[in-house]
C-alpha positions in Angstrom: 30.1 -4.7 -0.7 28.7 -1.1 -1.2 25.4 -2.8 -2.4 25.4 -5.6 0.2 23.0 -3.9 2.7 20.6 -2.9 -0.1 20.6 -6.5 -1.5 20.1 -7.9 2.0 17.2 -5.6 2.7 15.6 -6.4 -0.6 15.9 -10.1 0.1 14.4 -9.6 3.6 11.5 -7.6 2.2 10.5 -10.4 -0.2 10.9 -13.1 2.4 8.8 -11.3 5.0 6.1 -10.6 2.4 5.9 -14.1 1.0 6.8 -16.7 3.7 4.4 -15.7 6.5 1.4 -15.7 4.2 2.0 -19.1 2.5 -0.6 -21.7 3.2 1.6 -24.0 5.4 2.9 -21.0 7.5 0.0 -18.7 7.9 -2.4 -21.2 9.6 0.4 -22.2 12.0 1.0 -18.6 13.0 -2.7 -17.7 13.2 -3.3 -20.7 15.5 -0.6 -19.4 17.9 -1.1 -15.6 17.6 -4.8 -15.4 16.8 -6.1 -13.5 13.7 -5.6 -10.1 15.3 -2.2 -11.0 16.7 -1.1 -12.3 13.3 -2.3 -9.1 11.6 -0.5 -6.8 14.1 2.7 -8.9 14.0 2.8 -9.1 10.2 2.1 -5.4 9.9 4.8 -4.4 12.3 7.3 -6.7 10.6 6.4 -5.4 7.2 6.7 -1.8 8.2 10.0 -2.4 9.9 11.6 -4.2 6.9 10.1 -1.5 4.6 11.8 1.3 6.7 15.1 -0.6 6.5 14.8 -1.1 2.7 14.1 2.6 2.1 17.0 3.6 4.4 19.3 1.1 2.6 18.3 2.6 -0.8 19.4 6.0 0.5 22.8 4.6 1.6 23.4 2.6 -1.6 25.9 4.1 -4.1 24.4 6.9 -6.2 24.2 6.0 -9.9 22.1 8.5 -11.8 19.7 7.3 -14.5 17.9 10.6 -15.3 18.2 14.2 -14.0 16.1 15.7 -11.3 13.9 18.7 -12.1 11.9 20.9 -9.8 8.6 20.0 -11.4 9.0 16.4 -10.2 8.4 17.6 -6.6 5.1 19.0 -7.6 4.0 15.7 -9.1 4.9 13.9 -5.9 3.1 16.5 -3.7 0.0 16.3 -5.9 0.0 12.5 -5.9 0.5 12.1 -2.2 -2.7 13.8 -1.2 -5.0 11.3 -2.9 -2.7 8.5 -1.7 -3.3 9.6 1.9 -7.0 10.0 1.4 -7.3 6.6 -0.2 -5.4 5.0 2.7 -7.7 6.8 5.2 -10.8 5.6 3.5 -9.6 2.0 3.0 -7.7 0.9 6.1 -9.7 -1.3 8.5 -12.8 -1.2 6.3 -14.6 -4.4 5.1 -13.2 -5.4 1.7 -13.6 -9.1 0.7 -11.9 -8.5 -2.7 -8.4 -7.6 -1.5 -6.0 -7.7 1.4 -6.1 -5.4 4.4 -9.9 -5.6 4.9 -11.4 -5.9 8.4 -14.7 -7.6 9.4 -15.2 -8.6 5.7 -18.4 -10.5 6.7 -20.0 -7.0 7.3 -19.3 -5.8 3.7 -22.4 -4.3 2.2 -22.2 -4.2 -1.6 -25.0 -1.5 -1.7 -22.7 0.8 0.4 -19.2 -0.3 -0.6 -17.4 3.0 0.1 -14.0 3.4 -1.6 -14.4 -0.2 -2.9 -16.9 1.1 -5.4 -14.1 2.8 -7.2 -11.5 0.0 -7.0 -11.4 -3.5 -5.6 -7.8 -2.8 -4.4 -7.6 0.6 -2.8 -4.5 -0.1 -0.8 -2.7 -1.4 -3.9 -3.8 1.6 -5.9 -2.4 3.9 -3.2 0.9 1.9 -3.3 1.1 2.2 -7.1 0.5 6.0 -7.0 3.1 6.4 -4.2 5.7 4.4 -5.9 5.1 5.8 -9.4 5.3 9.4 -8.2 8.5 8.7 -6.1 10.0 6.8 -9.0 9.8 9.9 -11.2 11.5 12.1 -8.6 14.3 9.7 -7.7 16.2 8.9 -10.8 19.1 6.9 -9.3 19.5 3.2 -9.7 18.8 2.2 -6.1 15.6 4.2 -5.9 14.5 3.2 -9.4 14.8 -0.4 -8.4 12.9 0.2 -5.2 10.0 2.3 -6.4 9.8 0.4 -9.7 9.5 -2.9 -7.9 6.8 -1.5 -5.6 4.8 -0.1 -8.6 5.0 -3.3 -10.5 4.1 -5.3 -7.3 1.0 -3.2 -6.8 -0.2 -3.4 -10.4 0.5 -7.1 -10.9 -0.8 -7.9 -7.5 -4.3 -6.6 -8.4 -4.7 -9.3 -11.0 -3.1 -12.0 -8.8 -5.4 -11.3 -5.9 -8.5 -11.2 -8.2 -7.7 -14.7 -9.5 -7.1 -16.0 -6.0 -10.3 -14.4 -4.6 -12.4 -15.8 -7.5 -11.2 -19.3 -6.7 -11.9 -18.9 -3.0 -15.2 -17.1 -3.2 -16.7 -18.9 -6.3 -19.9 -17.4 -7.6 -20.1 -14.9 -4.7 -17.2 -13.0 -6.2 -18.9 -12.0 -9.4 -22.2 -11.3 -7.6 -20.6 -9.0 -5.1 -18.4 -7.3 -7.7 -21.4 -6.5 -9.9 -23.3 -5.2 -6.9 -20.5 -2.9 -5.7 -20.0 -1.4 -9.2 -23.7 -0.7 -9.5 -24.1 0.8 -6.1 -24.8 4.6 -5.8 -21.7 6.8 -5.1 -22.3 7.3 -1.5 -20.2 6.6 1.6 -21.1 3.9 4.2 -21.5 6.8 6.7 -21.2 10.5 5.9 -19.9 11.2 9.4 -17.4 8.4 9.1 -16.3 9.5 5.7 -15.7 13.0 6.8 -13.7 11.8 9.8 -11.6 9.5 7.6 -11.0 12.3 5.0 -9.8 14.6 7.9 -7.4 11.9 9.0 -6.1 11.6 5.5 -5.4 15.3 5.3 -3.7 15.1 8.7 -1.6 12.2 7.5 -0.5 14.3 4.5 0.4 17.2 6.7 2.3 14.9 9.0 4.3 13.4 6.2 5.2 16.8 4.9 6.5 17.8 8.3 8.2 14.5 9.2 9.7 13.7 5.8 13.0 15.6 6.4 13.4 13.8 9.7 12.4 10.4 8.4 14.1 10.4 5.0 16.7 13.2 5.2 15.1 15.4 2.5 12.3 17.9 2.4 9.5 17.2 -0.2 8.7 20.9 -0.5 10.1 23.0 -3.4 
């Protein structure tokens, strides 16, 4: 029973991230909530279950797999800044190649922004976040948690690529070639600076709120 909450939270995480987006379910929900309403409801549900899962991992029995060392904190601190910057540059930006894009019909392959570097910026941020935290949390519960997230992010890139190729047909290869050949410039310099500033602000907020949210300070 010591592991019951953790197992239940893991099961809820997989159900809430698979059932609502299945073809029979998603159109039914979108028809009743609207595209924006579905996106907001799905995001709120996902974040709520994720918070529960992370909390349940902290309450699960502690079974060490590898020792903690002070240098691991520096790896996490170094990785989290690019994670926050990638999130700030990617969220609510047009991206027809992956999930999380907004107004994808307005995507300009000549000015793809962060999508020039990777088709899946949100999954890249998730992989970096999970990989860094996996290193610094060497107990069984957190190794399962962060290892699953890292694997989900890396495998998800290929899965989404295959699905998008089927959905977009020849347009996928044409847009992908164009975004890779685009010059390395932002969609808008002003917008990019604002988003980078928000990314730095998010990083600072996570440093300050981490002890309150997760019960441990990330600082050495």
